[in-house]
Backbone as numpy.savetxt, mean C-alpha at the origin, in Angstrom:
# Nx Ny Nz CAx CAy CAz Cx Cy Cz
-23.46 -34.37 -22.40 -24.25 -33.26 -22.31 -22.98 -32.51 -22.25
-23.14 -31.05 -23.43 -21.63 -30.51 -23.26 -21.11 -29.42 -22.24
-19.83 -28.91 -22.30 -19.51 -28.30 -21.11 -20.10 -27.02 -20.89
-20.78 -26.25 -21.84 -21.17 -25.03 -21.92 -22.80 -25.41 -21.08
-23.46 -26.79 -21.42 -24.75 -26.62 -20.82 -24.56 -27.08 -19.05
-23.52 -27.80 -18.88 -23.35 -27.84 -17.58 -22.77 -26.66 -16.84
-22.39 -25.71 -17.51 -21.85 -24.78 -16.95 -23.28 -23.27 -16.73
-24.05 -23.68 -17.70 -25.33 -23.08 -17.42 -26.18 -23.74 -16.25
-25.79 -24.98 -16.18 -26.80 -25.80 -15.11 -26.38 -25.58 -13.64
-25.32 -25.35 -13.79 -24.34 -25.02 -12.70 -24.62 -23.37 -12.18
-24.77 -22.79 -12.93 -25.46 -21.49 -12.78 -26.72 -21.12 -12.30
-27.36 -21.88 -12.85 -28.99 -21.59 -12.32 -28.98 -22.25 -10.95
-28.38 -23.50 -10.88 -28.43 -23.96 -9.52 -28.19 -23.21 -8.50
-26.69 -22.43 -8.59 -26.63 -21.58 -7.56 -26.80 -20.01 -7.80
-27.75 -19.72 -8.73 -28.19 -18.22 -9.04 -28.02 -17.47 -8.18
-28.31 -17.82 -6.85 -28.11 -16.71 -5.47 -27.03 -16.25 -5.34
-25.98 -17.13 -5.53 -24.65 -16.72 -5.29 -23.80 -16.02 -6.12
-24.46 -16.17 -7.52 -23.96 -15.52 -8.57 -24.41 -14.10 -8.65
-25.77 -14.00 -7.87 -26.59 -12.43 -7.95 -25.70 -11.82 -6.67
-25.39 -12.69 -5.79 -24.46 -11.99 -4.75 -23.17 -11.52 -5.20
-22.35 -12.06 -6.18 -21.36 -11.42 -6.99 -21.62 -10.40 -7.89
-22.86 -10.38 -8.53 -23.25 -9.62 -9.56 -22.66 -7.84 -9.17
-23.11 -7.54 -8.08 -22.63 -6.13 -7.97 -21.04 -6.01 -7.75
-20.50 -6.79 -7.28 -18.59 -6.45 -7.42 -18.43 -6.52 -8.90
-18.68 -7.44 -9.53 -18.37 -7.63 -10.68 -18.91 -6.33 -11.78
-20.20 -5.96 -11.60 -20.37 -4.57 -12.18 -19.52 -3.51 -11.85
-19.13 -3.56 -10.31 -18.41 -2.47 -9.73 -16.99 -2.67 -10.86
-16.27 -3.84 -11.06 -14.93 -3.79 -11.60 -15.32 -3.34 -13.13
-16.10 -3.89 -13.65 -16.44 -3.67 -15.41 -16.51 -2.08 -15.39
-17.48 -1.54 -14.55 -17.74 -0.06 -14.88 -16.58 0.72 -14.31
-15.86 0.86 -13.32 -15.07 1.47 -12.74 -13.73 1.30 -12.87
-13.45 0.03 -13.56 -11.83 -0.48 -13.68 -11.65 -0.64 -15.38
-12.49 -1.56 -15.90 -12.49 -2.22 -17.40 -12.70 -1.10 -18.43
-14.11 -0.62 -18.20 -14.51 0.65 -19.03 -13.62 1.81 -19.34
-13.10 2.40 -18.15 -12.07 3.60 -18.30 -10.75 3.24 -18.81
-10.49 1.60 -19.22 -9.12 1.51 -19.95 -9.13 1.83 -21.10
-10.39 2.22 -21.63 -10.69 2.83 -22.96 -10.07 4.24 -23.33
-10.06 5.12 -22.20 -9.22 6.27 -22.10 -7.71 6.14 -22.27
-7.08 5.12 -21.89 -5.75 4.93 -21.72 -5.14 5.34 -23.05
-5.94 5.58 -24.31 -5.00 5.44 -25.56 -4.72 7.11 -25.49
-5.15 8.11 -24.59 -4.97 9.45 -24.56 -3.67 9.61 -24.50
-2.72 8.77 -23.61 -1.19 8.60 -23.34 -0.39 8.71 -24.74
-1.20 8.12 -25.90 -0.50 8.04 -27.09 -1.02 9.19 -28.19
-1.99 10.34 -27.60 -2.41 11.09 -28.40 -2.30 12.63 -27.77
-2.48 13.73 -28.58 -2.45 15.18 -28.06 -3.76 15.24 -27.84
-4.42 14.95 -26.87 -5.56 15.13 -26.33 -6.14 16.47 -26.42
-7.22 16.51 -26.94 -8.28 17.90 -26.86 -9.54 17.57 -26.62
-9.61 18.09 -25.29 -11.23 17.80 -25.02 -12.29 18.35 -25.97
-12.33 18.94 -26.60 -13.27 19.55 -27.59 -13.33 18.42 -28.81
-12.42 17.99 -29.43 -12.41 16.95 -30.37 -12.63 15.66 -30.15
-12.34 15.45 -28.57 -12.49 13.89 -27.62 -11.27 13.30 -28.12
-11.67 11.93 -27.61 -10.54 10.89 -27.36 -10.19 10.31 -28.98
-11.36 10.38 -29.50 -11.13 9.52 -31.05 -10.57 10.67 -32.14
-11.11 12.21 -31.67 -10.63 13.10 -32.79 -9.62 13.67 -32.74
-8.96 13.23 -31.53 -7.54 13.54 -30.90 -6.38 13.01 -31.92
-5.49 13.58 -32.25 -4.29 13.36 -33.39 -3.50 12.54 -32.55
-3.01 11.20 -33.27 -1.97 10.27 -32.26 -0.80 11.15 -32.66
0.42 10.86 -31.39 1.51 11.34 -31.41 2.67 10.00 -30.58
1.88 9.14 -30.69 3.15 8.07 -30.48 3.65 8.10 -29.19
4.55 7.94 -29.19 5.57 7.97 -27.53 6.18 9.48 -27.24
5.37 10.60 -27.86 5.99 11.55 -27.81 6.35 11.96 -26.12
4.90 11.57 -25.50 4.83 11.86 -24.12 5.60 11.26 -22.94
5.88 9.71 -23.50 6.60 9.03 -22.57 8.34 9.64 -22.99
8.67 10.19 -24.22 10.01 10.35 -24.22 9.92 11.80 -23.50
9.01 12.68 -23.51 9.10 13.74 -22.60 9.65 13.94 -21.18
8.53 12.76 -20.82 8.75 12.71 -19.17 10.26 11.78 -19.04
10.44 11.07 -19.66 12.14 10.53 -19.59 13.40 11.23 -19.86
12.98 12.77 -20.71 13.76 13.64 -20.62 13.83 14.61 -19.33
12.77 14.76 -18.55 12.38 15.74 -17.89 13.37 15.53 -16.94
13.75 17.05 -16.34 14.62 17.26 -15.51 14.40 16.51 -13.91
13.25 16.63 -13.57 12.41 16.29 -12.63 12.45 14.67 -12.46
12.62 13.95 -13.74 12.58 12.55 -13.72 13.48 11.71 -12.23
14.57 12.34 -12.56 15.44 11.30 -11.48 14.83 11.37 -9.65
14.59 12.94 -9.50 13.77 13.08 -8.63 12.77 12.32 -8.08
11.83 12.67 -8.77 10.68 11.78 -8.82 10.57 10.42 -8.60
11.54 9.45 -9.51 11.39 7.94 -9.29 12.47 8.07 -7.82
13.08 8.78 -7.74 14.04 8.24 -6.49 13.17 8.60 -5.11
12.29 9.46 -5.00 11.47 9.73 -3.78 10.07 8.58 -3.98
9.85 8.29 -5.12 8.91 6.90 -4.93 9.41 5.71 -4.70
10.61 5.44 -4.74 11.18 4.29 -4.49 11.39 4.37 -3.32
12.34 5.54 -3.05 12.79 5.49 -1.88 11.71 5.32 -0.43
10.34 5.93 -0.92 9.00 5.87 0.29 8.66 4.35 0.16
8.57 3.55 -1.03 8.18 2.51 -1.27 9.31 1.47 -0.63
10.44 1.63 -0.69 11.34 0.70 -0.17 11.30 0.88 1.39
11.50 1.82 1.79 11.44 2.21 3.46 10.39 1.53 3.79
9.08 1.65 3.44 7.72 1.31 3.54 7.51 -0.22 3.93
8.25 -0.63 2.64 8.31 -2.55 2.61 9.33 -3.00 3.61
10.32 -2.30 3.95 11.39 -2.83 4.85 10.89 -2.45 6.39
10.20 -1.39 6.78 9.92 -1.03 8.12 8.20 -1.01 8.11
7.35 -1.00 7.76 5.99 -0.78 7.69 5.50 -2.53 7.51
5.81 -2.99 6.10 5.25 -4.06 6.01 5.37 -5.40 7.32
6.51 -5.50 7.99 7.04 -6.42 8.84 6.19 -6.14 10.31
5.79 -4.37 10.40 5.19 -4.08 11.85 3.94 -5.09 12.03
2.94 -5.32 11.30 1.74 -5.90 11.86 2.05 -7.14 11.82
2.92 -7.91 11.28 3.41 -9.37 11.61 4.18 -9.18 12.96
4.80 -8.54 13.10 5.36 -8.49 14.88 4.26 -8.46 15.69
3.19 -7.35 15.33 2.26 -7.09 16.42 1.40 -8.48 16.68
1.17 -9.05 15.69 0.28 -10.04 15.70 0.96 -11.20 16.34
2.32 -11.46 16.10 2.81 -12.53 16.86 2.67 -12.12 18.19
2.89 -10.93 18.51 3.13 -10.56 20.22 1.71 -10.61 21.06
0.52 -10.19 20.07 -0.63 -10.15 20.68 -1.47 -11.76 20.77
-0.51 -12.54 19.63 -1.07 -14.03 19.73 -0.44 -14.35 21.12
0.48 -14.05 21.53 1.06 -14.53 22.85 0.60 -14.11 24.08
-0.25 -12.91 24.04 -0.87 -12.69 25.23 -2.08 -13.65 26.04
-2.05 -13.71 27.13 -3.05 -14.76 27.63 -4.06 -14.39 28.55
-3.82 -12.91 28.79 -5.02 -12.01 29.50 -6.38 -11.52 28.32
-7.58 -12.47 28.06 -8.17 -11.93 26.82 -8.90 -10.64 26.77
-8.90 -10.15 28.05 -9.25 -8.55 28.15 -8.33 -7.71 27.81
-7.08 -8.10 28.01 -5.95 -7.21 27.91 -5.85 -7.36 26.25
-6.02 -8.50 25.84 -5.46 -8.51 24.56 -6.50 -7.84 23.52
-7.78 -8.04 24.00 -8.62 -7.37 23.28 -8.54 -5.70 23.33
-8.32 -5.19 24.21 -7.92 -3.58 24.62 -6.68 -3.25 23.75
-5.83 -4.39 23.56 -4.42 -4.10 23.05 -5.29 -3.90 21.52
-6.13 -4.92 20.93 -6.53 -4.95 19.19 -7.27 -3.58 19.30
-8.06 -3.26 19.99 -9.13 -2.16 20.01 -8.21 -0.74 19.82
-7.28 -0.65 20.47 -6.40 0.25 20.54 -5.34 0.56 19.23
-5.22 -0.44 18.82 -4.35 -0.57 17.82 -4.86 -0.42 16.46
-6.34 -0.80 16.29 -7.26 -0.73 15.16 -7.60 0.32 15.12
-8.09 1.26 15.96 -9.10 2.74 16.04 -8.32 3.72 15.26
-6.82 3.87 15.11 -6.23 4.85 14.34 -6.43 4.62 12.93
-7.10 3.32 12.39 -7.20 2.85 11.18 -8.57 3.80 10.72
-9.50 4.10 11.42 -10.64 4.57 11.33 -10.52 6.08 11.21
-9.60 6.97 11.41 -9.51 8.23 11.41 -9.06 8.49 10.16
-9.97 9.67 9.49 -9.61 10.37 8.17 -7.77 10.57 7.79
-7.68 10.56 6.81 -5.92 10.81 6.41 -5.85 12.28 6.60
-6.59 13.11 6.28 -6.63 14.43 6.77 -6.35 14.87 7.98
-7.14 14.23 8.93 -7.08 14.36 10.31 -5.87 13.88 10.88
-5.21 12.77 10.09 -4.13 11.98 10.48 -2.90 12.96 10.54
-2.65 13.62 9.03 -1.98 14.60 8.79 -1.82 15.87 9.93
-3.27 16.29 10.15 -3.09 17.29 11.04 -2.73 17.38 12.48
-2.88 15.87 13.09 -2.28 15.58 14.29 -0.86 15.53 14.00
-0.19 14.84 12.90 1.30 15.10 12.93 1.60 16.51 13.02
1.25 17.29 12.22 1.38 18.52 12.36 1.12 19.33 13.95
0.51 18.96 14.50 0.34 19.38 15.72 1.34 18.58 16.81
1.77 17.51 16.33 2.85 16.83 17.58 4.26 17.15 16.89
4.39 17.42 15.67 5.75 18.02 15.40 6.12 19.31 15.47
4.97 20.17 15.84 5.35 21.95 15.67 6.49 22.02 15.94
7.52 22.89 15.70 8.96 23.40 16.39 8.30 24.29 17.65
7.47 24.48 17.50 7.33 25.82 19.01 6.15 24.85 20.08
5.17 24.18 19.61 4.02 23.75 20.49 4.13 22.34 20.63
4.93 21.57 19.35 4.47 20.17 19.14 4.87 19.21 20.55
4.47 18.37 20.60 4.85 17.43 21.99 6.29 17.20 22.01
6.53 16.62 20.81 7.67 16.05 20.32 9.10 16.94 20.77
8.83 18.09 20.27 9.94 18.84 20.26 9.81 19.51 21.93
8.66 19.61 22.57 8.74 19.76 24.21 9.30 18.65 24.68
9.22 17.44 24.10 10.44 16.81 24.94 11.84 16.43 24.52
12.01 16.99 23.37 13.23 17.29 23.12 14.11 18.49 23.80
13.11 19.32 23.97 13.75 20.32 25.25 14.15 19.78 26.30
13.53 19.06 26.90 13.76 18.34 28.44 15.10 18.00 28.53
15.58 17.61 27.33 16.91 16.95 27.41 17.85 17.67 26.36
17.34 19.12 26.38 18.30 20.13 25.84 18.45 20.18 24.31
17.58 19.71 23.55 18.23 19.65 22.24 17.20 20.60 21.50
17.88 20.81 20.51 17.05 22.38 19.78 16.13 21.59 19.10
15.19 22.43 19.29 13.74 21.75 18.10 13.96 21.92 16.70
12.95 20.65 16.18 13.48 20.57 14.81 11.91 20.47 13.98
12.33 21.13 13.00 11.30 21.48 12.31 11.16 20.19 11.22
10.49 19.42 11.69 10.14 17.69 10.91 9.48 17.95 9.79
8.46 18.69 9.56 7.66 19.08 8.18 8.30 19.78 7.11
9.52 20.66 7.83 9.84 21.77 6.76 11.28 20.94 6.36
11.63 19.93 6.97 13.13 19.03 6.67 13.04 17.75 5.70
13.36 18.31 4.47 13.44 17.19 3.50 14.00 15.79 4.31
14.91 15.84 4.59 15.31 14.71 5.38 14.80 13.85 5.95
13.43 14.47 7.00 12.75 13.87 7.72 11.47 13.34 7.04
11.24 14.04 5.90 10.10 13.43 5.45 9.36 12.17 5.09
10.40 11.47 4.61 10.08 9.76 4.78 9.91 8.97 5.84
10.85 9.40 6.98 10.43 8.44 8.51 9.44 9.25 8.92
8.76 10.59 9.00 7.34 11.17 9.64 6.64 10.15 8.55
6.48 10.07 7.23 5.41 9.52 6.24 4.81 8.12 6.70
6.51 7.38 6.82 6.09 5.78 7.02 5.59 5.82 8.66
6.13 6.42 9.67 5.72 5.88 11.13 4.83 6.12 11.59
4.07 7.48 10.76 2.78 8.23 10.99 2.04 6.97 10.46
1.88 6.28 9.30 1.45 5.47 8.48 1.50 4.11 9.15
2.63 3.46 10.09 2.58 2.47 10.71 1.68 2.92 12.00
1.59 3.69 12.52 0.75 3.96 13.84 -0.97 3.95 13.28
-0.91 4.44 12.10 -2.52 4.60 11.62 -3.02 3.05 11.14
-2.28 2.09 10.40 -2.55 1.11 10.03 -2.12 -0.42 10.51
-0.97 -0.48 11.56 -0.62 -1.44 12.07 -1.55 -2.47 12.52
-2.42 -1.88 13.37 -3.55 -2.59 13.76 -4.60 -3.30 13.23
-5.00 -2.49 12.04 -5.65 -3.06 10.96 -4.88 -4.06 10.26
-3.70 -3.69 9.73 -2.99 -4.91 9.10 -2.96 -6.38 9.91
-2.91 -6.05 11.23 -2.43 -7.53 11.96 -3.73 -8.78 11.99
-5.02 -7.93 11.40 -6.28 -8.98 11.40 -6.29 -9.90 10.80
-5.52 -10.03 9.30 -5.43 -11.16 8.21 -4.40 -11.90 9.27
-3.37 -11.61 9.78 -2.06 -12.66 10.30 -2.71 -13.14 11.57
-3.53 -12.62 12.45 -4.11 -12.99 13.46 -5.18 -14.13 13.02
-5.93 -13.88 12.14 -6.63 -14.97 11.55 -6.12 -16.05 11.06
-4.75 -16.10 10.65 -3.78 -17.27 10.20 -3.52 -18.05 11.07
-3.20 -17.14 12.25 -2.51 -17.77 13.56 -3.58 -18.71 14.21
-4.70 -18.24 14.05 -6.07 -18.91 14.75 -6.08 -20.30 14.04
-5.54 -20.73 12.73 -5.44 -21.90 12.30 -4.40 -22.86 12.58
-3.52 -22.28 13.65 -2.33 -23.07 13.99 -2.90 -24.01 15.31
-2.46 -25.44 14.72 -2.97 -26.55 15.92 -2.32 -26.35 17.47
-3.04 -26.15 18.29 -2.81 -26.23 19.26 -2.32 -26.85 20.35
-2.07 -28.32 19.60 -1.29 -29.40 19.82 0.06 -29.10 19.71
0.63 -28.64 18.62 1.86 -28.13 18.14 2.34 -27.55 19.69
1.95 -26.55 19.73 2.26 -25.75 21.14 2.72 -26.34 22.33
1.61 -27.05 22.45 1.46 -28.38 23.70 2.47 -29.03 23.73
2.74 -29.89 22.42 3.87 -30.58 22.55 5.54 -29.99 22.66
5.05 -28.69 21.95 6.65 -27.78 22.12 7.02 -27.49 23.45
5.98 -27.29 24.08 6.02 -26.84 25.68 6.66 -28.28 26.54
6.01 -29.52 26.13 6.76 -30.47 27.04 8.12 -30.94 26.35
8.30 -30.49 24.91 9.77 -30.78 24.85 10.77 -29.70 25.48
10.14 -28.58 26.19 11.07 -27.79 26.63 11.15 -26.38 26.00
10.50 -26.23 24.96 10.47 -25.19 24.10 10.32 -23.53 24.56
10.85 -22.73 24.33 10.35 -21.34 25.30 9.58 -20.75 24.31
8.72 -19.29 24.58 7.78 -19.06 23.83 8.53 -18.65 22.33
9.46 -17.81 22.70 10.11 -17.52 21.09 10.45 -18.46 20.45
11.04 -19.60 20.95 11.32 -21.01 20.07 9.87 -21.44 19.31
8.74 -21.26 20.01 7.74 -21.57 19.45 7.31 -20.64 18.61
7.59 -19.50 18.60 7.29 -18.32 17.64 7.81 -18.79 16.13
9.00 -18.92 16.36 9.99 -18.91 15.24 9.64 -20.34 14.79
9.22 -21.14 15.50 9.28 -22.71 14.92 7.93 -23.21 14.50
6.82 -22.29 15.04 5.21 -22.98 14.85 4.84 -21.70 14.40
4.67 -20.61 14.61 3.57 -19.68 14.22 4.22 -18.70 13.19
5.58 -18.81 12.83 6.11 -18.12 11.72 5.74 -18.94 10.48
6.44 -20.05 10.71 6.44 -21.01 9.27 4.40 -20.87 9.02
3.48 -20.97 10.13 2.08 -21.14 9.90 1.51 -20.30 9.05
2.38 -18.88 9.08 1.58 -17.57 8.78 2.60 -17.50 7.42
3.32 -18.01 7.12 4.52 -17.72 6.04 3.66 -17.29 4.58
2.81 -18.58 4.18 2.31 -18.78 2.85 1.39 -17.32 3.00
0.81 -16.71 4.15 0.01 -15.50 4.36 1.00 -14.60 3.76
2.09 -14.41 4.48 2.86 -13.34 4.49 3.67 -12.93 2.88
3.84 -13.92 2.19 4.12 -14.24 0.59 3.06 -13.69 0.07
2.09 -13.98 0.24 1.15 -13.42 -0.38 0.93 -12.04 -0.54
0.79 -11.69 0.84 0.95 -10.22 1.13 1.83 -9.59 0.48
3.11 -9.91 0.43 4.12 -9.31 -0.11 4.21 -9.15 -1.66
3.63 -10.21 -2.23 3.46 -10.35 -3.81 2.64 -9.45 -3.98
1.15 -8.69 -3.13 0.38 -8.02 -3.48 0.63 -6.63 -3.39
1.59 -6.51 -2.41 2.46 -5.35 -2.07 3.20 -4.87 -3.21
4.05 -5.73 -3.69 4.89 -5.43 -4.75 4.11 -5.08 -5.82
2.85 -5.33 -6.20 1.94 -4.78 -7.10 1.82 -3.09 -7.03
1.77 -2.74 -6.00 1.74 -1.42 -6.20 3.09 -0.53 -5.50
4.43 -1.01 -5.79 5.25 -0.51 -5.64 5.54 0.84 -5.50
5.15 1.16 -6.75 5.41 2.57 -7.57 4.36 3.44 -7.22
3.28 3.01 -6.49 2.04 3.88 -6.03 2.47 4.04 -4.76
2.65 5.26 -3.98 2.94 5.45 -2.86 1.98 5.79 -2.44
0.85 6.51 -3.20 -0.42 6.95 -2.72 -0.58 8.57 -3.01
-1.32 9.28 -3.05 -1.55 10.87 -3.38 -1.82 11.68 -2.06
-3.02 11.21 -1.59 -3.48 12.14 -0.66 -2.45 12.61 0.70
-1.97 11.69 1.19 -1.21 11.88 2.51 0.12 12.33 1.98
0.42 11.81 0.91 1.94 12.54 0.34 1.40 14.30 -0.11
0.34 14.51 -0.46 0.03 15.48 -1.05 -0.08 16.60 0.05
-0.72 16.33 1.16 -1.24 16.88 2.50 -0.16 17.28 3.14
1.06 16.50 3.24 2.15 16.62 4.27 3.29 17.28 3.22
3.11 17.42 2.00 4.10 18.10 1.01 4.15 19.82 0.99
5.17 20.22 1.36 5.30 21.77 1.15 6.67 22.10 0.36
7.22 23.59 0.24 7.94 23.90 -0.79 9.23 23.91 -0.04
9.15 23.53 1.27 10.66 23.06 2.28 10.66 21.83 2.06
10.02 20.92 1.65 10.19 19.40 1.90 10.06 18.68 0.39
9.69 19.29 -0.28 9.25 19.15 -1.93 10.42 18.11 -3.00
11.54 18.35 -2.21 12.88 17.56 -2.81 12.45 16.07 -2.57
12.20 15.77 -1.29 11.89 14.31 -0.98 10.04 13.95 -0.82
9.27 15.12 -1.25 7.97 14.59 -1.38 7.56 14.38 -2.59
7.99 14.81 -3.59 7.43 15.19 -4.84 7.51 13.48 -5.39
6.53 12.80 -5.72 6.35 11.32 -6.29 5.82 11.53 -7.47
5.57 10.24 -8.21 4.77 10.02 -9.19 3.40 10.53 -9.33
2.95 10.21 -8.01 1.61 10.37 -7.92 1.12 12.18 -8.07
1.80 12.76 -7.14 1.71 14.14 -6.64 2.04 14.96 -8.01
3.13 14.30 -8.90 3.45 14.97 -10.28 2.34 14.74 -11.38
1.79 13.76 -11.40 0.15 13.24 -12.06 -0.39 14.10 -11.93
-0.66 14.66 -10.79 -1.77 15.45 -10.14 -1.64 16.90 -10.80
-0.54 17.45 -10.51 -0.02 18.77 -10.80 -0.04 18.73 -12.52
0.65 17.53 -12.97 0.71 17.96 -14.39 -0.94 17.86 -15.46
-1.70 16.76 -14.81 -2.89 16.57 -15.45 -4.02 17.59 -14.79
-4.08 17.70 -13.43 -5.46 18.16 -13.45 -5.12 19.99 -13.17
-4.07 20.15 -12.49 -3.39 21.75 -12.27 -3.29 22.48 -13.75
-2.26 21.64 -14.42 -1.94 22.24 -15.47 -2.41 21.56 -16.76
-3.67 20.77 -16.60 -4.10 20.32 -17.93 -3.60 19.71 -18.91
-2.36 18.96 -18.46 -2.02 18.40 -19.40 -2.16 16.85 -19.48
-3.41 16.89 -20.01 -3.93 15.09 -19.53 -3.34 14.02 -20.52
-3.09 14.14 -21.75 -2.01 13.11 -22.28 -0.76 13.10 -21.47
-0.48 13.99 -21.29 1.19 13.34 -20.37 1.10 13.02 -19.41
0.01 13.38 -18.40 -0.22 13.00 -16.96 -0.32 11.54 -17.39
-1.42 11.02 -18.55 -1.97 9.60 -18.45 -0.83 8.48 -19.29
0.46 9.08 -19.71 1.42 8.76 -20.02 2.24 8.55 -18.76
2.68 9.32 -17.91 2.98 8.86 -16.79 2.55 7.66 -15.89
1.06 7.97 -15.72 0.52 6.83 -14.82 0.48 5.68 -15.67
0.62 5.12 -17.08 0.67 4.24 -17.87 1.70 3.56 -17.77
2.96 4.42 -17.39 4.34 3.67 -17.14 4.36 3.33 -15.94
3.89 4.22 -14.75 3.72 3.55 -13.55 2.82 2.25 -13.38
1.95 2.06 -14.37 1.17 0.89 -13.98 1.88 -0.47 -14.60
2.49 0.06 -15.66 3.33 -1.16 -16.07 4.57 -1.51 -15.57
4.83 -0.61 -14.64 6.18 -0.85 -13.79 5.62 -1.69 -12.76
4.37 -1.67 -12.15 3.55 -2.05 -11.13 3.38 -3.68 -11.59
2.84 -3.52 -12.89 2.32 -5.09 -13.37 3.84 -5.83 -13.40
4.92 -5.41 -13.64 5.96 -6.14 -14.09 6.89 -6.86 -12.81
6.51 -6.08 -11.69 6.92 -6.20 -10.43 5.95 -7.39 -10.19
4.83 -6.95 -10.24 3.78 -8.20 -9.43 4.36 -9.29 -10.31
4.20 -9.63 -11.20 4.43 -10.86 -12.20 5.70 -11.34 -11.74
6.76 -10.65 -11.42 8.21 -11.17 -11.31 8.49 -11.60 -10.05
7.99 -10.92 -9.15 7.89 -11.52 -7.76 6.86 -12.62 -7.45
5.58 -12.93 -8.21 4.99 -14.06 -8.33 5.46 -15.15 -8.88
6.28 -14.85 -9.93 7.06 -15.85 -10.42 8.11 -16.52 -9.75
8.94 -15.38 -9.04 9.96 -15.70 -8.30 9.57 -16.82 -6.83
8.38 -16.31 -6.37 7.85 -17.16 -5.37 7.50 -18.73 -5.71
6.69 -18.54 -6.82 6.22 -20.03 -7.76 7.70 -20.71 -7.92
8.74 -20.43 -8.26 9.87 -20.53 -8.59 10.48 -21.58 -7.04
10.51 -21.00 -6.12 10.85 -21.13 -4.72 9.94 -22.07 -4.50
9.04 -22.64 -4.86 8.28 -23.67 -4.42 7.23 -23.19 -3.41
7.24 -21.59 -3.18 6.56 -20.96 -2.36 4.87 -20.76 -2.84
3.71 -20.06 -1.93 2.50 -19.64 -2.40 2.70 -18.55 -3.11
1.84 -18.72 -3.96 2.13 -17.58 -4.86 0.51 -17.40 -5.50
0.27 -16.26 -6.32 -1.24 -15.87 -6.56 -1.78 -16.52 -7.60
-0.87 -16.97 -8.48 -1.46 -18.24 -9.67 -0.37 -19.20 -9.98
């Protein structure tokens, strides 16, 4: 029996599983692969009247224009700055929370902590930004009211470019830290309890057990999540940045995503914005491949 016949026979035998896979496969084909046809407008002077095929080719003109833009340095610096800040502060936060929750012995309190930390994830980004504005208001905000108790002058957090990245990252941690712990708590459940029992017999403290049992157990998961995070290193996200952005903090909040929105949809420079988006995607792809290769070379878990 040929390989093709074996494959057809296997598919027919497990047809119900493939039917469950079909909607997901259709989603990625329709909304992720088919639209890639339009990427070619990055190399054309796109005219909606002429269409994609009828628009003239201009090669790398739009890429050159972006690289020569006076805003290039600011945009790249802000995008990388937020991404690196998020990687250093926000990425480890769910890991630390998962390790702490895993050490709780009171099941009721453990469930309470999990519920409280998960809840903000289900709040709309628009609402979260509204809460941030209210809390950080220089006149009526709770944070500035607390600072006033210590005789500290009110700080206009949302109008100060120096504070933008910090407010963005820590509000994101508050919103997503609980949700991010789910995968690490799942990994921690696979740890054999006998390891902890043996460590206790040997006189190991809780901290020593965390460092020598729990952390090595979740390290493959941490590496996989790190690789996946590196895959969108240059994609800070649009909605929250745009909602928090104003003319006072724009020097620190203008990222590639907000710039693409303004150039493409507001100013109707479709080809130019497509070129910037393609450049961003290529950088993310290179980072993903590179980090995965480094992890593989170090004999660590990798995506492939």
